[in-house]
N, C-alpha and C positions, 0 to 999 in steps of 0.2 A: 793606797794600794788596794784596799778593800773595795772602794767605790769603783775603781777601774774594772775589777773582775765582774761586778754586778752588771755594769754597762755592757760588757761583751756578751753575757748570758742572755740579756734581754734582746739584743740585736740578733742573735742566733735564733731565738724563739720566734721573732717576727718573720724571719726568712722562711722558717719551717711552715708557718701558717699560710702564706700567700703564694708559695710556689705552685701548688696543685691548681689554683684558680687560673693562673696564667696559661696553662697548657690545655684546659678543658675547652672542647669545641664540638659542634654537631657534625656528625659524619653520615647523616641519613641519606638514603638513595631510594629510588623507585625499585620495587621488587617485581610484581606481576600486575598485568592488566587482564583480569579474568572475565570471560564471557559467561554470564549467569543465565540469561533468558533472552530470546529474540523471536518475535512473531511478525516482524516487518514483512518478510517475504510472502506471507499468506494474507496480507492486508487486502481488504476490498472496501470500497467507499460506503457500502450499505451496512457494514457491521455497526453494532450499537456501542462498542467500547473502543477506547483508544488503542492503537497498536503500540507495543512496548518493546524496548531493548534495554537490558540491564547490564552494567559493567561494574566490577569491583577493582579498585586501584589500591594496591598495598605498598608499604614502604618497609625498609629494614634499617637497622642501626639507628633507630629513632629514640633510644633511651635518653631521657632528660632533655629532649628536643621539643620545642614548640613549633610545629610545622604548619604550613598551609600550601595549597596548590592553586595555581591560576590555570584555568582550562579555557582554551580558545578554539573556536570552530573556524577552519580555513574558509568555508563557504558561507559564513555568517548564519550558522545553524540552518542550513538548507542542504538537502540531498540533491546533488547535481546529476541530472540525467541528460540523455541525448535530446529529448523533446521538451523537458520542463524541469523546473526546480521545485522541490517539495519542502516547505518549511516544517521544522520539527521543534520540539521543546526539550530542554535539559532541566531535570529537576533532581534535587538532593536535599535531604533534611539538614545537611551541614553546609549549605551553599549560600553565597551572597552575590547578587547580580552586580557586575562591574560595568558591563556594557551590553548591547544587544547580542553580542556573540561571545562574551567572556564571563566566567564565574570564578569566584574565590571560594575554595572549599577547605574545610578543616578535617583533620583525621581523628577518628575514634578507634582506639585499640589498633593502631597501625594500618587502618584502611578507611576508605570512603567509598560509597556506592552511588553510581550515577544511573539515572533513569532517563532514557530518550523516548519521547512520545510523539507519534503522529496522531493528531486529533481525528476522531471518527468523523466521517463525512468529507474528508479531504479528497478531492478527485486526483487520482494518480494513474497515469498511463503505464502499462506494463513495460518492463525494461530494467536496465542496470542503473543503479544510483550510488553515488559515492560522496564522501566527505572525509576530512582528516582532522582529528582532534589533536591539539598541541598542548602538552602538559608540562608545567614548570614548577619545580619544588623549591620552596623558600624556607629559611629558618625565621626565628622571631625578629631578627635584625634585617629582614628582607634580602638576605644574601642568597643568591641562586646556588642551589646544591646539585640539581640534576634536571634533565629534560627527557621527555619521552613523547613519541608520536603514536597515534593509534588510527589506523585506516578503517573506515566504514565502507563496506561493499555490500549492497543489498540488491538482489535480483527479484523484482516484483513479477510474479508469474502471471501469464494471461489467464483471465477468468471470464467466461461467457456463459450465459444461460438464456434459454428461449422458452417462453410460455405463452399460452393463450389467456388473455386477461379474463378472470372470472372462472377459469377451469383449473383443476388441480392434477390432471393426468396428462400423459403424453399423447393420448389418443382422444380426440374430442369430436362429437357429432353435432353438426349444425343443421337444423331443419329449416328449409326455405319456405315451407308451406306450399301453397298452390303455385305451380309454375305457369307464368304468363309470358307470352312471346314479347321479346324486347324489353322486359322489365328489368330495372336496376334494383338490386337488393342491398340496402345500405345498413340494415340493422344487424351487422355482423360484429363479432368481438374483434378486438385489436390484438396484434402480436406485441408482446413485451420482451424487449431485448435488454439484458443487463450485461455490460461489458466494461473492460478497462483497456481495450486494445482495438486496433483496426480490425474489422470483421468482414467476412463474406457470407451473404445469405443466399442459399440456393433454394429455388422453388421448382417443384415438378408435379405433374399430374399423372396418375396411373393410367388414365384414359385419354391423355393428350388433349385436355381441355374439352372433354365431352361428358355430359351426364348420360349414363347408360341405363337402359331399362333393366330392372332386376330380373325379369324372366326372359325377355327377348333381347338378349345382349347384342346379338349380331345384326339386329334389324332396326331397332329404334334407339336413336341418340339425339341429344340436344347440345349444340355447341354453346359455349359460354366464355366470357372473358373475366379475368380476375384483376382487380385494382389493388395495388399495395402502396399505401401512403401517397396516393396521387399519381401513380404510374401504372399503366395497363401492361400486363405481362403476356408474353407469348408462352403458351403452355403446351405447344406441340413438341418442345424439347426442354431441357433443364435451363431455367432462367437464373442467372447469377448476378448478384448485386453487391457492390462494395460500399461499406460505410466507414468513413474516417473518424476515429475517436478525436474529439476536440474538447475534452473536459466534461462532457455530458456522460453520465453513467447509465441512465435509464432512457431507452427509446421506446416510444409507443407508435406502432405502425398500423393504422386503420386498414381494414379490409372491406371490399365490396365486390359484388358479382353482378354482371349483366348478361342476360340470356340473349342469344340471337333470335331473330324471327323464326318461328317454326310453325308447321301445320301438319295435320294428319298423323299425329303421334299417338301411340296407344296409351290408354289410361294406365296408371300404375305408379310405381315408385322408381325414381331415377337417382342415380348416385355417382359420385366420383371420389377419389381419395387424393387430396393435395398434401404433399410432403414439404415441410420446411426444415432446412438443415443450416446450422450456423457454425462457423469455425473462425478462429483468430487468424489474421494474416501476419506472417513473419517475414519482414523484409531483410 
């Protein structure tokens, strides 16, 4: 009779110990995907540092859970645009590469931080670029707990600049020296165009392609022609030229001038003002 009572007591004790372990399970879920930093939209190929986008992914109900996340890029870690695809990199201190477009990430204090990078020097045409990140949350037994998608939408703004190579101001004076009939002057600086879009370059002459005498403006003038990167321009009206962006960021456009034959011109100084204007083309 005594032995039977002891046996029942021990059986009840065993049941009390193991019951809580049967019902314990991880109920973690994704909480927020926070946008921390982004300078993708201001990126240009001549900058010296990588463009960066930072995201923080957090979870909830992760007490006593050992979690990891598998992150996959829908476009194979490329920003897809209308005209081109731009490769980027994903980095995190808590990540392990699974494939070219997938990472396994662990969580520290219920969150993990992602850094997306466009390496400096990458040529990118202005426009809209997109990708979709797919996130899957797993427990220590590789059971899928939750899923989340994050859409990347970046608008790279058109950026253009125009300068005369070797000059630092917007207004530059070029001295041709002695004016000789029919002479071609080739020792002129080049225009430098920096752009990430299709552009239109407009060229005009204040005197419609004439060098005018500084004192006798209405009496003495010398006609001339301007060559821009191998093309002679008509300067009696605004000359417009379109350049299609094709992955090249810096364009050098050499200039040269040829004087018409002339005679019986007064000695003195002759001048004209040539204006160059550049603008992006939006289709």
